[in-house]
C-alpha positions in Angstrom: -48.1 -150.8 87.6 -51.8 -151.0 88.3 -54.3 -153.8 86.7 -57.6 -152.1 86.0 -60.6 -154.3 84.2 -63.0 -153.0 81.7 -65.7 -153.9 80.1 -65.9 -153.7 76.2 -68.6 -153.7 74.1 -68.3 -157.1 71.3 -67.6 -154.4 68.9 -65.1 -152.2 71.1 -63.0 -155.1 71.9 -63.5 -156.5 67.9 -61.6 -153.0 67.1 -58.9 -152.9 69.8 -58.5 -156.5 68.8 -58.1 -155.2 65.1 -56.2 -152.3 66.1 -53.5 -154.6 68.4 -53.3 -156.9 65.1 -52.0 -154.0 62.9 -49.9 -152.2 65.5 -48.3 -155.9 66.4 -49.0 -154.4 70.4 -51.1 -155.9 73.6 -54.6 -154.5 74.5 -52.9 -153.4 77.2 -50.5 -151.4 75.5 -52.8 -149.9 72.9 -55.0 -148.1 75.9 -51.7 -146.7 77.6 -51.1 -145.3 73.8 -54.7 -144.4 73.3 -54.7 -142.5 77.0 -51.9 -140.8 76.4 -53.0 -139.2 72.9 -56.1 -138.4 74.3 -54.6 -136.3 77.3 -52.5 -134.2 74.9 -56.3 -133.9 72.6 -58.0 -132.9 76.1 -54.8 -129.9 76.8 -54.8 -129.0 73.1 -58.5 -127.8 73.8 -58.6 -126.3 76.6 -55.9 -124.2 75.4 -58.3 -123.2 72.7 -55.8 -125.0 70.6 -57.2 -126.4 67.1 -55.7 -129.7 65.7 -54.5 -130.4 62.0 -53.8 -133.2 59.8 -51.8 -132.7 56.8 -53.3 -135.5 54.1 -51.4 -137.3 51.3 -52.9 -135.3 49.0 -51.2 -131.3 51.0 -54.7 -131.1 52.1 -55.1 -129.8 55.7 -58.2 -130.5 57.7 -59.4 -129.4 60.9 -60.2 -132.8 63.7 -62.3 -132.1 65.2 -63.5 -133.6 68.4 -67.3 -133.3 69.2 -68.0 -135.7 72.1 -64.8 -134.5 74.1 -65.0 -130.7 73.3 -68.6 -130.5 75.0 -67.6 -132.7 77.6 -65.0 -129.9 77.7 -67.6 -126.9 78.0 -69.8 -129.1 80.3 -66.9 -129.8 83.3 -66.2 -126.1 82.3 -69.6 -125.1 83.4 -69.9 -126.9 86.4 -67.0 -125.5 87.6 -68.4 -122.3 87.2 -71.7 -123.9 89.2 -69.6 -124.5 92.1 -67.5 -121.3 92.2 -70.8 -119.7 92.4 -73.0 -122.2 95.0 -69.3 -121.5 96.9 -69.9 -118.0 96.9 -73.5 -118.2 97.9 -72.9 -120.6 101.2 -70.0 -118.4 102.2 -72.5 -116.0 104.6 -74.5 -118.2 105.6 -71.2 -120.6 106.8 -70.8 -117.8 109.8 -74.2 -118.7 111.1 -74.6 -122.6 110.1 -70.8 -124.1 109.4 
């Protein structure tokens, strides 16, 4: 186990405490479970999956994660930029490397 300290806004800390109270769990447990779900969401979105929820009334709706999807697009963009720069630098590295 590794002890990691986090700084939360007052609102975020209050939300975390509400969740831990509802789940009868610790803050650490709630964060660990949340991290596991976030990992799954990121993996699914990277594969192009859609995440759907069936509501109590039977309606099926797609869950959207605009912030995560935006971060994934930027990560993909920067990975492409890094590859391009590596390709461009290659000829120069023979002389200056």
